[in-house]
C-alpha positions in Angstrom: -7.6 -5.5 -11.6 -10.6 -3.7 -9.8 -11.4 -4.1 -6.3 -14.2 -2.8 -4.1 -13.8 -0.5 -1.1 -16.8 0.0 1.2 -17.5 3.4 2.0 -17.8 4.6 5.5 -20.7 7.1 4.9 -23.0 4.7 3.1 -23.7 1.1 2.1 -22.6 1.9 -1.5 -19.5 0.4 -2.7 -17.1 2.0 -5.1 -14.7 0.4 -7.6 -11.0 1.4 -8.0 -8.0 0.1 -9.6 -6.0 -2.1 -7.3 -2.9 -0.3 -6.3 0.4 -1.8 -7.4 4.0 -1.4 -6.1 4.4 1.0 -9.1 1.6 3.3 -7.7 3.8 6.1 -6.4 1.0 7.4 -4.2 0.2 4.0 -2.4 2.1 4.7 0.7 0.8 8.5 1.0 -2.7 7.5 0.6 -2.9 4.4 2.5 -0.1 4.1 5.1 1.4 7.1 6.2 0.7 7.8 10.1 -0.1 4.1 10.8 1.7 1.7 12.9 0.5 -1.6 11.2 -0.9 -3.3 8.1 -3.5 -5.8 8.5 -4.3 -7.7 5.1 -7.3 -9.8 5.0 -7.6 -10.6 1.4 -9.3 -13.8 0.0 -10.1 -15.4 -3.2 -13.4 -15.1 -4.6 -13.1 -16.6 -7.9 -10.5 -18.6 -10.1 -9.2 -15.2 -11.9 -7.9 -14.3 -8.4 -5.0 -16.8 -8.5 -2.3 -14.0 -7.8 -4.1 -11.8 -5.6 -2.4 -12.5 -2.5 1.0 -12.6 -3.8 0.6 -9.3 -5.8 -1.1 -7.5 -2.9 1.6 -8.6 -0.5 4.3 -7.5 -2.9 2.6 -4.0 -3.2 2.0 -3.6 0.6 5.5 -4.7 1.3 6.9 -2.1 -0.8 4.7 0.7 0.4 5.7 -0.3 4.0 9.3 0.2 3.1 8.6 3.7 1.8 6.9 4.7 4.8 8.7 3.0 7.5 5.7 0.8 8.7 7.2 -2.3 9.9 4.3 -4.4 11.5 2.2 -6.5 9.4 -0.4 -9.4 9.8 -1.6 -11.2 6.7 -4.2 -13.8 6.7 -3.3 -17.1 4.7 -5.2 -20.3 5.1 -4.9 -23.3 7.3 -4.7 -25.8 4.4 -1.0 -25.0 4.4 -0.4 -26.7 7.6 1.1 -30.1 7.5 -1.6 -32.7 7.6 -2.4 -36.5 6.8 -6.1 -35.8 6.7 -7.3 -37.0 3.2 -10.0 -34.3 3.2 -7.3 -31.6 3.8 -5.4 -33.2 0.6 -8.4 -33.3 -1.6 -9.1 -29.7 -0.9 -5.5 -28.8 -1.5 -6.0 -30.3 -4.9 -9.4 -28.6 -5.6 -8.1 -25.1 -4.3 -4.6 -25.7 -6.0 -4.3 -22.2 -7.6 -5.2 -20.5 -4.4 -3.0 -22.7 -2.0 -0.2 -21.9 -4.6 -1.0 -18.1 -4.2 -1.0 -18.1 -0.5 2.3 -20.2 -0.3 3.9 -17.5 -2.6 2.6 -14.8 -0.4 3.9 -16.4 2.7 7.3 -16.8 1.0 7.3 -13.1 0.0 6.6 -12.0 3.6 8.9 -14.4 5.3 11.8 -12.9 3.3 10.9 -9.4 4.2 12.3 -7.3 6.8 9.1 -6.6 8.4 8.0 -7.7 11.7 5.3 -10.0 10.3 2.7 -12.3 11.4 0.9 -14.9 9.1 -2.4 -16.0 10.3 -3.8 -19.3 9.0 -7.4 -19.6 9.8 -9.7 -22.6 8.9 -12.9 -21.9 7.0 -14.4 -18.5 7.8 -18.1 -17.9 8.6 -20.2 -14.7 8.0 -22.5 -13.4 10.6 -22.7 -15.9 13.3 -22.1 -15.5 17.2 -18.4 -15.0 17.9 -17.2 -17.7 20.3 -13.6 -16.2 20.9 -10.5 -17.8 19.4 -7.7 -20.0 20.4 -4.2 -19.6 18.7 -1.1 -21.5 18.6 2.3 -20.8 16.9 3.1 -23.2 13.9 -0.1 -25.5 14.0 -3.9 -25.1 13.7 -5.1 -25.6 17.5 -7.6 -28.3 18.2 -11.1 -27.2 17.6 -13.7 -26.8 14.9 -12.4 -26.4 11.4 -14.4 -23.0 11.2 -14.1 -19.4 12.5 -16.1 -16.4 12.7 -14.9 -13.6 10.7 -15.4 -11.5 13.7 -13.2 -13.7 15.8 -10.6 -13.6 13.3 -10.7 -9.8 13.5 -10.5 -9.7 17.3 -7.3 -12.1 17.0 -5.8 -9.6 14.5 -6.4 -6.5 16.5 -5.2 -8.2 19.9 -2.0 -9.5 18.0 -1.0 -6.2 16.7 -2.1 -4.1 19.8 -0.2 -6.4 22.2 2.7 -7.0 19.7 2.2 -10.9 19.6 3.7 -13.5 17.4 6.3 -11.4 15.6 7.8 -13.2 12.9 5.6 -16.3 13.3 3.2 -18.4 11.5 0.1 -19.1 13.7 -3.0 -21.1 13.5 -6.5 -19.6 14.8 -9.7 -21.5 15.3 -12.7 -21.1 17.2 -12.9 -21.4 20.9 -16.4 -22.9 20.6 -16.6 -26.4 22.2 
């Protein structure tokens, strides 16, 4: 399955075949010399219905080969328990994506890695960062949206400060 990698030297994008666990060079090319893996993949279309699980499987195998033990994976806030009818409706509409996120999380939780699963609400592009609120095990009170820049800031802070090992955390905007 192809995926796009942005080039650092230009705005062009190049397409490569997605690495799999069977790709013997994955660990050498992508993980050697690194302390952690941050996975921020997301679904764009219906055909991506196994994307998160398959990518997590490949990354966890590569991590085992290289000795990288710390990882953060983005999932989705819809997996938190909720009695909100809108949340229930969204789970039905996005059932394939919810199933993929659930399968990914299960795989990660069974691994021997020092993982953190991050469950943000709806992600927004290009707005003003407002900071973030985080809580283990639940989505914190606040807006049901988060700027991607704030999600990135949380993930970098969490990995640099070794926060939330082997935990599922909710992250939302600190905007009032």
